[in-house]
C-alpha positions, 0 to 999 in steps of 0.5 A, spaced: 276 630 842 273 629 850 277 634 852 275 639 847 267 637 849 269 638 856 272 645 855 265 647 851 261 644 856 264 648 861 264 655 857 257 653 856 255 652 863 260 659 865 256 663 861 249 660 863 252 662 870 255 669 869 255 674 874 249 679 875 250 686 874 248 690 879 243 696 877 240 702 881 233 703 882 229 705 876 235 704 872 233 702 864 236 696 862 235 695 854 235 688 851 234 685 845 235 678 841 242 680 839 244 681 846 244 673 848 244 672 856 244 678 860 243 678 868 242 684 872 240 684 880 238 689 885 237 687 892 234 680 892 231 680 885 235 677 879 233 678 872 235 673 866 234 675 859 236 670 854 234 666 847 231 659 848 229 654 844 221 654 843 217 649 844 213 644 843 216 643 836 211 643 831 208 648 825 209 654 829 216 652 832 221 649 829 229 646 831 234 652 833 228 657 833 230 662 839 224 666 843 226 671 847 224 670 855 225 674 861 226 670 868 225 674 874 227 670 880 228 672 888 232 669 894 227 665 897 226 661 890 220 664 887 221 665 880 217 667 873 218 667 866 215 672 861 215 672 854 219 677 851 219 682 845 224 680 839 225 687 838 226 691 844 225 690 852 226 695 857 226 693 864 226 697 870 227 694 878 225 698 884 221 699 889 214 702 887 212 704 895 216 707 900 220 702 904 217 696 899 220 690 896 223 690 889 219 689 883 220 689 875 217 693 871 217 690 864 216 694 857 216 690 850 215 693 844 210 689 840 210 692 833 205 694 829 202 700 826 202 706 831 203 701 837 205 699 842 209 698 849 206 692 853 207 694 860 207 689 865 209 689 873 212 683 876 210 684 884 211 680 890 204 676 894 204 671 898 204 665 893 211 668 890 212 673 884 205 675 881 205 678 874 200 684 873 199 687 866 198 695 866 196 694 858 199 696 852 199 703 850 201 707 844 208 711 843 215 711 847 216 707 853 214 711 859 220 711 864 220 709 871 214 711 875 214 718 879 211 719 886 206 724 883 202 726 889 207 725 894 203 719 898 209 714 898 207 710 892 209 711 885 204 712 879 204 710 872 202 716 868 200 713 861 195 715 856 188 714 854 188 711 847 181 710 847 181 717 844 186 715 838 182 715 831 176 717 835 175 724 833 181 725 828 186 721 824 191 718 828 196 724 826 191 729 829 189 725 835 191 727 842 190 722 848 189 725 855 193 722 861 191 716 865 194 714 871 195 707 874 196 705 881 198 698 884 193 697 890 193 690 894 196 687 888 191 689 883 192 695 878 187 701 879 185 707 874 186 713 880 185 718 874 179 721 877 182 722 884 183 730 885 190 729 888 192 728 881 190 735 878 197 737 876 198 732 871 191 734 868 192 741 868 199 741 864 195 736 859 189 741 859 194 747 857 198 743 852 191 741 849 188 748 849 193 751 845 192 745 840 185 746 840 185 753 839 191 753 834 191 747 830 189 746 823 185 739 825 183 741 832 178 736 833 182 731 837 186 736 841 179 739 843 177 732 845 182 731 849 182 738 852 175 737 854 177 730 857 182 733 862 178 739 864 173 734 866 178 731 871 179 738 873 171 739 874 172 745 869 169 742 863 163 747 863 168 753 863 172 751 857 166 748 853 164 754 849 171 755 847 171 748 844 164 750 841 168 756 838 174 752 836 172 745 833 172 744 826 165 743 823 166 740 816 169 735 815 168 732 823 168 725 826 166 722 832 164 716 836 157 712 836 155 708 841 152 700 841 147 699 847 150 692 847 157 688 846 159 689 839 161 682 835 168 680 835 168 684 828 166 690 831 159 690 828 153 693 832 147 688 832 141 691 828 137 696 832 142 697 837 147 703 835 146 710 837 148 715 833 149 722 834 148 729 830 154 733 831 161 733 834 159 736 841 153 731 842 158 726 840 164 728 844 159 729 851 156 722 849 163 719 849 166 722 856 159 720 859 161 713 856 168 713 858 166 715 865 169 722 864 163 726 866 156 723 869 150 722 865 145 728 864 
């Protein structure tokens, strides 16, 4: 019996110290709870996915209840552990700046209706490893970021999901692009910078066709207006939007002059409502920073 116990212990320790699989920069690694322990490495960064006992024990944590965890570590001893998704986790390792160190880009599926991939990046800083939250976005994973403007830094092209449900149902909504950069260890929205014009030119071409040709055009027209605003051509496309948007029925956001309550209500006397779709759309573009206030 003692020999059997020792053998099982050795097997367990061997599994915990399984050799890491070497991966390429930007290679997509997918992991779910059924995969059990998996270890990957690029450069001096090691990534370990595993199922661990939840803690502390209580009403929301029982014995033998496992949770997904991702532990990232570097050769200098720095380490950080992230909660994973029990459904789907996507990891990519690589530098996000030319000649820079390896970082980890993690996308975890949160579940829920029409939702969401939580996007996080683990970078290096003076204290070791630092978690940077990029936000949660509708739709599929975005893959490894690309250097859109050729400056040597990779750009995370996501979507501005504030346009979902704003002017049409979810199915008929269209979200314009949003571009994020990592700058000095922080995430920055750089969408308004002219160097990313080609991203919005492509989006404008796609949403123009939907604004003109779809049965429910108002979501696409709003996204077209947003991309045109980034390109400085909103005044040029505005007459087409006025001719193409669906007048009845139509929906558009209102505005609250103060912060809404936790349940989304606007305090009495603070609600600003707009008379029609064009007015509401322009006001929304101002509120989100796409165009300056008149």
